[in-house]
C-alpha positions as a Markdown table, in Angstrom:
| # | Residue | x | y | z |
|---|---|---|---|---|
| 1 | Met | 55.0 | 72.6 | 83.4 |
| 2 | Leu | 51.6 | 72.1 | 81.6 |
| 3 | Tyr | 51.1 | 75.9 | 81.4 |
| 4 | Thr | 54.1 | 76.1 | 79.1 |
| 5 | Ala | 52.3 | 74.0 | 76.6 |
| 6 | Leu | 49.3 | 76.4 | 76.5 |
| 7 | Leu | 51.6 | 79.4 | 76.1 |
| 8 | Phe | 53.6 | 77.7 | 73.4 |
| 9 | Gly | 50.5 | 76.6 | 71.6 |
| 10 | Leu | 49.1 | 80.1 | 71.7 |
| 11 | Leu | 52.3 | 81.6 | 70.1 |
| 12 | Ser | 53.0 | 78.8 | 67.7 |
| 13 | Ser | 49.5 | 79.2 | 66.2 |
| 14 | Phe | 50.9 | 82.2 | 64.3 |
| 15 | His | 53.2 | 79.7 | 62.6 |
| 16 | Cys | 50.2 | 77.3 | 62.2 |
| 17 | Ile | 48.4 | 80.0 | 60.1 |
| 18 | Gly | 51.0 | 79.5 | 57.4 |
| 19 | Met | 51.0 | 75.7 | 57.7 |
| 20 | Cys | 47.4 | 74.7 | 58.5 |
| 21 | Gly | 45.7 | 78.0 | 57.7 |
| 22 | Pro | 44.8 | 76.9 | 54.2 |
| 23 | Ile | 43.1 | 73.8 | 55.7 |
| 24 | Ala | 41.1 | 76.0 | 58.1 |
| 25 | Leu | 40.0 | 78.3 | 55.2 |
| 26 | Met | 38.9 | 75.4 | 53.1 |
| 27 | Leu | 36.7 | 73.7 | 55.8 |
| 28 | Pro | 33.3 | 72.7 | 54.3 |
| 29 | Leu | 31.4 | 74.9 | 56.7 |
| 30 | Asp | 27.8 | 76.1 | 56.6 |
| 31 | Arg | 28.3 | 79.8 | 55.8 |
| 32 | Asn | 24.6 | 80.7 | 56.2 |
| 33 | Asn | 24.0 | 79.3 | 59.6 |
| 34 | Gln | 26.3 | 80.9 | 62.2 |
| 35 | Ala | 25.3 | 78.6 | 65.1 |
| 36 | Lys | 26.0 | 75.5 | 63.0 |
| 37 | Lys | 29.2 | 77.0 | 61.8 |
| 38 | Val | 30.4 | 77.4 | 65.4 |
| 39 | Thr | 29.6 | 73.7 | 66.2 |
| 40 | Gln | 31.3 | 72.7 | 62.9 |
| 41 | Ile | 34.5 | 74.6 | 63.9 |
| 42 | Ile | 34.4 | 73.0 | 67.4 |
| 43 | Thr | 34.1 | 69.6 | 65.8 |
| 44 | Tyr | 37.2 | 70.2 | 63.6 |
| 45 | His | 39.2 | 71.3 | 66.6 |
| 46 | Leu | 38.0 | 68.3 | 68.6 |
| 47 | Gly | 39.5 | 66.1 | 65.9 |
| 48 | Arg | 42.8 | 67.9 | 66.2 |
| 49 | Leu | 42.9 | 67.7 | 70.0 |
| 50 | Ile | 42.2 | 63.9 | 69.9 |
| 51 | Ala | 45.1 | 63.5 | 67.4 |
| 52 | Tyr | 47.4 | 65.5 | 69.7 |
| 53 | Ala | 46.2 | 63.5 | 72.7 |
| 54 | Leu | 47.0 | 60.2 | 70.9 |
| 55 | Ile | 50.5 | 61.1 | 70.0 |
| 56 | Gly | 50.9 | 62.7 | 73.4 |
| 57 | Phe | 50.0 | 59.3 | 74.9 |
| 58 | Val | 52.6 | 57.5 | 72.8 |
| 59 | Phe | 55.4 | 60.0 | 73.6 |
| 60 | Gly | 54.4 | 60.1 | 77.2 |
| 61 | Met | 54.8 | 56.3 | 77.3 |
| 62 | Leu | 58.3 | 56.8 | 75.9 |
| 63 | Gly | 59.0 | 59.3 | 78.6 |
| 64 | Lys | 57.7 | 56.8 | 81.2 |
| 65 | Gly | 60.2 | 54.2 | 79.9 |
| 66 | Phe | 63.0 | 56.7 | 80.6 |
| 67 | Leu | 61.5 | 57.2 | 84.1 |
| 68 | Leu | 61.4 | 53.5 | 84.9 |
| 69 | Ala | 65.0 | 53.2 | 83.7 |
| 70 | Gly | 66.0 | 55.9 | 86.2 |
| 71 | Leu | 66.9 | 58.4 | 83.4 |
| 72 | Gln | 64.4 | 61.1 | 84.3 |
| 73 | Gln | 66.9 | 63.8 | 85.2 |
| 74 | Lys | 69.0 | 63.3 | 82.2 |
| 75 | Thr | 65.9 | 63.0 | 80.0 |
| 76 | Ser | 64.6 | 66.4 | 81.1 |
| 77 | Ile | 68.0 | 68.0 | 80.4 |
| 78 | Ile | 68.5 | 66.3 | 77.1 |
| 79 | Leu | 65.0 | 67.2 | 75.9 |
| 80 | Gly | 65.4 | 70.8 | 77.1 |
| 81 | Ile | 68.6 | 71.1 | 75.0 |
| 82 | Ala | 66.8 | 69.4 | 72.0 |
| 83 | Ile | 64.0 | 72.0 | 72.2 |
| 84 | Ile | 66.5 | 74.8 | 72.2 |
| 85 | Leu | 68.5 | 73.3 | 69.3 |
| 86 | Val | 65.4 | 72.8 | 67.1 |
| 87 | Val | 64.6 | 76.5 | 67.2 |
| 88 | Val | 68.2 | 77.8 | 67.2 |
| 89 | Ile | 69.5 | 75.7 | 64.3 |
| 90 | Pro | 68.4 | 77.3 | 60.9 |
| 91 | Glu | 65.7 | 75.3 | 59.1 |
| 92 | Lys | 68.0 | 75.1 | 56.0 |
| 93 | Val | 70.5 | 73.2 | 58.1 |
| 94 | Leu | 67.9 | 70.8 | 59.4 |
| 95 | Ala | 66.5 | 70.3 | 55.9 |
| 96 | Asn | 69.8 | 68.6 | 55.0 |
| 97 | Phe | 68.9 | 65.8 | 57.4 |
| 98 | Asn | 65.8 | 64.3 | 55.9 |
| 99 | Phe | 64.2 | 62.8 | 59.1 |
| 100 | Ser | 60.8 | 62.6 | 57.4 |
| 101 | Lys | 61.8 | 60.5 | 54.5 |
| 102 | Pro | 60.7 | 57.2 | 56.1 |
| 103 | Ile | 57.1 | 58.5 | 56.6 |
| 104 | Phe | 56.6 | 60.3 | 53.2 |
| 105 | Lys | 54.2 | 57.6 | 52.1 |
| 106 | Met | 52.1 | 58.0 | 55.2 |
| 107 | Ile | 51.9 | 61.7 | 54.8 |
| 108 | Ser | 50.8 | 61.2 | 51.2 |
| 109 | Val | 48.0 | 59.0 | 52.4 |
| 110 | Val | 46.9 | 61.5 | 55.0 |
| 111 | Lys | 46.8 | 64.3 | 52.4 |
| 112 | Ser | 44.8 | 62.2 | 50.0 |
| 113 | Ala | 42.3 | 61.4 | 52.8 |
| 114 | Leu | 42.0 | 65.1 | 53.6 |
| 115 | Gly | 41.2 | 65.9 | 50.0 |
| 116 | Thr | 38.3 | 63.4 | 50.1 |
| 117 | Gln | 36.8 | 64.7 | 53.3 |
| 118 | Phe | 36.7 | 68.3 | 52.0 |
| 119 | Lys | 33.9 | 67.2 | 49.6 |
| 120 | Asn | 31.5 | 66.4 | 52.5 |
| 121 | Lys | 30.0 | 69.0 | 54.9 |
| 122 | Ser | 29.0 | 66.4 | 57.5 |
| 123 | Tyr | 30.3 | 66.6 | 61.1 |
| 124 | Gln | 32.0 | 63.3 | 60.7 |
| 125 | Ser | 34.0 | 64.8 | 57.8 |
| 126 | Leu | 35.0 | 67.9 | 59.8 |
| 127 | Phe | 36.1 | 65.7 | 62.7 |
| 128 | Thr | 38.1 | 63.5 | 60.3 |
| 129 | Ile | 39.7 | 66.6 | 58.8 |
| 130 | Gly | 40.8 | 67.8 | 62.2 |
| 131 | Leu | 42.0 | 64.3 | 63.2 |
| 132 | Leu | 44.1 | 64.0 | 60.0 |
| 133 | Asn | 45.3 | 67.6 | 60.3 |
| 134 | Gly | 46.7 | 66.8 | 63.8 |
| 135 | Phe | 48.8 | 64.0 | 62.3 |
| 136 | Leu | 50.4 | 66.1 | 59.6 |
| 137 | Pro | 54.1 | 66.9 | 60.3 |
| 138 | Cys | 54.7 | 70.3 | 61.9 |
| 139 | Gly | 57.9 | 71.7 | 63.5 |
| 140 | Met | 55.9 | 73.3 | 66.4 |
| 141 | Val | 54.2 | 70.0 | 67.1 |
| 142 | Tyr | 57.6 | 68.3 | 67.2 |
| 143 | Val | 58.8 | 70.8 | 69.8 |
| 144 | Ala | 55.7 | 70.2 | 71.9 |
| 145 | Leu | 56.3 | 66.4 | 71.7 |
| 146 | Phe | 59.6 | 66.9 | 73.4 |
| 147 | Gly | 57.6 | 68.4 | 76.2 |
| 148 | Ala | 55.3 | 65.4 | 76.2 |
| 149 | Val | 58.3 | 63.0 | 76.6 |
| 150 | Ala | 59.7 | 65.1 | 79.4 |
| 151 | Met | 56.4 | 64.7 | 81.3 |
| 152 | Gln | 57.4 | 61.0 | 81.7 |
| 153 | Ser | 53.8 | 59.9 | 82.0 |
| 154 | Pro | 51.2 | 58.9 | 79.4 |
| 155 | Thr | 48.5 | 60.8 | 81.2 |
| 156 | Leu | 50.6 | 64.0 | 81.5 |
| 157 | Gly | 51.8 | 63.5 | 77.9 |
| 158 | Val | 48.2 | 63.6 | 76.8 |
| 159 | Leu | 47.4 | 66.6 | 78.9 |
| 160 | Tyr | 50.5 | 68.4 | 77.7 |
| 161 | Met | 49.5 | 67.9 | 74.0 |
| 162 | Ile | 45.9 | 68.8 | 74.7 |
| 163 | Met | 47.0 | 72.1 | 76.4 |
| 164 | Phe | 49.2 | 72.8 | 73.3 |
| 165 | Gly | 46.3 | 72.2 | 71.0 |
| 166 | Leu | 44.0 | 74.4 | 73.1 |
| 167 | Gly | 46.5 | 77.2 | 72.8 |
| 168 | Thr | 46.2 | 77.1 | 69.0 |
| 169 | Ile | 42.4 | 77.2 | 68.9 |
| 170 | Pro | 41.7 | 81.0 | 69.4 |
| 171 | Leu | 43.8 | 82.2 | 66.4 |
| 172 | Met | 42.9 | 79.2 | 64.2 |
| 173 | Ser | 39.2 | 79.9 | 64.8 |
| 174 | Ser | 39.5 | 83.6 | 64.3 |
| 175 | Leu | 41.1 | 82.9 | 60.9 |
| 176 | Val | 37.9 | 81.4 | 59.7 |
| 177 | Tyr | 36.0 | 84.6 | 60.5 |
| 178 | Leu | 38.6 | 87.2 | 59.9 |
| 179 | Lys | 40.8 | 86.2 | 57.0 |
| 180 | Asn | 42.6 | 89.5 | 56.8 |
| 181 | Phe | 42.5 | 90.6 | 60.4 |
| 182 | Met | 46.3 | 90.5 | 60.8 |
| 183 | Thr | 48.9 | 92.4 | 58.8 |
| 184 | Ile | 52.0 | 90.5 | 57.5 |
| 185 | Ser | 54.2 | 92.9 | 59.5 |
| 186 | Leu | 52.4 | 92.0 | 62.8 |
| 187 | Arg | 52.4 | 88.3 | 62.0 |
| 188 | Asn | 56.2 | 88.4 | 61.3 |
| 189 | Lys | 56.9 | 90.2 | 64.6 |
| 190 | Ile | 55.0 | 87.7 | 66.6 |
| 191 | Gln | 56.6 | 84.8 | 64.8 |
| 192 | Lys | 60.0 | 86.2 | 65.8 |
| 193 | Ala | 58.9 | 85.7 | 69.4 |
| 194 | Ile | 58.2 | 82.0 | 69.0 |
| 195 | Pro | 61.9 | 80.9 | 69.2 |
| 196 | Tyr | 62.3 | 82.9 | 72.5 |
| 197 | Val | 59.3 | 81.1 | 74.0 |
| 198 | Ala | 60.7 | 77.7 | 72.9 |
| 199 | Val | 64.1 | 78.5 | 74.4 |
| 200 | Phe | 62.3 | 79.6 | 77.6 |
| 201 | Ile | 60.5 | 76.2 | 77.7 |
| 202 | Gly | 63.6 | 74.3 | 77.0 |
| 203 | Thr | 65.4 | 76.1 | 79.8 |
| 204 | Leu | 62.7 | 75.2 | 82.2 |
| 205 | Phe | 63.2 | 71.5 | 81.4 |
| 206 | Ile | 66.9 | 71.8 | 81.8 |
| 207 | Leu | 66.5 | 73.5 | 85.2 |
| 208 | Arg | 64.1 | 70.8 | 86.3 |
| 209 | Gly | 66.7 | 68.2 | 85.5 |
| 210 | Leu | 69.5 | 70.0 | 87.2 |
| 211 | Gly | 67.7 | 69.9 | 90.6 |
| 212 | Leu | 68.8 | 73.3 | 91.9 |
| 213 | Asp | 66.4 | 73.3 | 94.8 |
| 214 | Ile | 64.2 | 76.1 | 93.3 |
| 215 | Pro | 60.6 | 75.6 | 94.3 |
| 216 | Tyr | 58.2 | 74.6 | 91.5 |
| 217 | Ile | 61.0 | 75.2 | 88.9 |
| 218 | Ser | 63.9 | 73.0 | 89.8 |
| 219 | Pro | 63.1 | 71.0 | 93.0 |
| 220 | Ser | 66.0 | 69.2 | 94.6 |
| 221 | Asn | 64.2 | 65.9 | 94.3 |
| 222 | Thr | 63.9 | 65.8 | 90.5 |
| 223 | Ser | 62.1 | 62.4 | 90.5 |
| 224 | Leu | 58.7 | 64.1 | 90.2 |
| 225 | Phe | 56.6 | 61.0 | 89.6 |
| 226 | Val | 58.1 | 58.3 | 91.9 |
| 227 | Gln | 58.8 | 58.2 | 95.6 |
| 228 | Gln | 62.5 | 57.7 | 96.1 |
| 229 | Gln | 62.3 | 56.8 | 99.8 |
| 230 | Pro | 59.9 | 54.0 | 100.6 |
| 231 | Asn | 57.7 | 54.3 | 103.7 |
| 232 | Cys | 58.9 | 51.4 | 105.9 |
| 233 | His | 57.7 | 50.9 | 109.4 |
| 234 | Arg | 59.6 | 48.5 | 111.6 |
């Protein structure tokens, strides 16, 4: 299931251009030294990956709690449905339910800290910008977090979010070098494909929970991380 995170990250990066693109374009990079510029961009992405890994760990722990409670099958199905609903329900409808209100103050603090870091060209500042950027609310990250929960393991939750982050790197890095390399028309066409990929990923999680005896996709034994029958020798 980890490959779905990479695929989703790659496609959702077209959405990220609109949300995080301005941050990437404002990075305090050395425009005269290309080698240093590359290492600076890598440092920024490293910060983002660590942020994703941290929240992947937290949500993977949440998924492990469901596993220990014996809810792994239902969890996979519910999260698969949730992923599909997030992309199917219009954003205007979701906006009526202000889920982010309790964390508005935290977001304000993150944005303020970002503004301070843009004034410094050090590697530490670039790493911090990436780290803070990773914690900013984003619909695509929310969908990826459903996947991290479905992994039902802190380690796999971390890997899932890292794979998602790696998928966003190629396009986000290209944006720094080629600001106008993509037409609005092409970008819109690719963005239209994102919901279909999310529905595909959600469907995979649902199939895994149903246990239809399909190898690698929906094994009959859906408890993927625990051994249901103990090895007892009499």
